[in-house]
C-alpha positions as CSV (number, residue, x, y, z in Angstrom):
1,M,28.2,-38.6,25.4
2,K,29.6,-37.3,28.3
3,A,30.4,-33.3,30.2
4,N,34.0,-33.9,29.7
5,E,34.2,-34.5,26.2
6,L,31.8,-30.9,25.6
7,I,34.2,-29.5,28.2
8,E,37.7,-30.5,26.6
9,K,36.1,-29.2,23.2
10,M,34.6,-25.5,24.2
11,R,36.0,-23.1,23.4
12,E,36.0,-19.4,24.4
13,P,33.1,-17.6,22.7
14,S,33.5,-14.5,20.7
15,L,31.1,-11.4,20.6
16,G,29.9,-13.0,17.4
17,D,28.8,-16.2,19.1
18,I,26.8,-14.8,21.5
19,M,25.3,-12.3,18.7
20,A,24.5,-15.5,17.4
21,V,22.2,-16.8,20.1
22,D,20.6,-13.4,20.8
23,S,17.2,-14.5,18.4
24,V,16.9,-17.4,20.0
25,T,14.4,-17.7,22.5
26,G,14.3,-18.9,26.1
27,D,17.2,-18.7,28.6
28,T,17.6,-22.5,28.1
29,L,17.8,-22.9,24.6
30,K,19.6,-19.8,24.5
31,E,22.6,-21.3,26.5
32,V,22.7,-25.1,24.6
33,T,22.5,-23.4,21.3
34,L,25.5,-21.5,22.6
35,V,27.7,-24.4,23.8
36,S,26.4,-26.2,20.6
37,N,28.1,-23.5,18.9
38,L,31.2,-23.6,20.9
39,T,31.6,-27.5,20.6
40,G,30.7,-28.3,17.6
41,Y,27.7,-31.2,18.9
42,T,24.1,-30.6,17.6
43,V,21.4,-29.2,20.5
44,E,20.1,-32.3,20.0
45,E,23.4,-34.5,21.2
46,I,23.5,-31.8,23.9
47,K,19.6,-32.3,24.7
48,T,21.0,-36.2,25.8
49,L,23.2,-35.3,28.4
50,P,21.4,-36.0,31.9
51,F,21.4,-32.5,33.9
52,K,24.1,-34.0,36.5
53,E,26.6,-33.6,33.7
54,Y,24.9,-30.7,32.1
55,K,25.5,-28.9,35.1
56,K,29.4,-29.3,34.5
57,V,29.2,-28.3,31.3
58,Q,27.4,-25.0,32.3
59,E,30.1,-24.4,34.9
60,K,32.6,-24.2,32.3
61,L,30.5,-22.2,30.3
62,Q,30.5,-19.8,33.2
63,T,34.1,-19.0,33.3
64,F,34.1,-17.8,29.6
65,L,31.3,-15.1,30.6
66,S,32.0,-14.0,34.0
């Protein structure tokens, strides 16, 4: 899997998406869980991305959150 695949599938989060990860402990796991909810990929699948690739996913996510 490549970052571009996740980015293409990522939708804008709703308030419900943000609320759904409120109970997740740890900033990184919370973010990965949110990305999972927004893309349909599992947390386990996302965890296989090289960190350099994941940084691209983070950049896309930030466009929705800022």
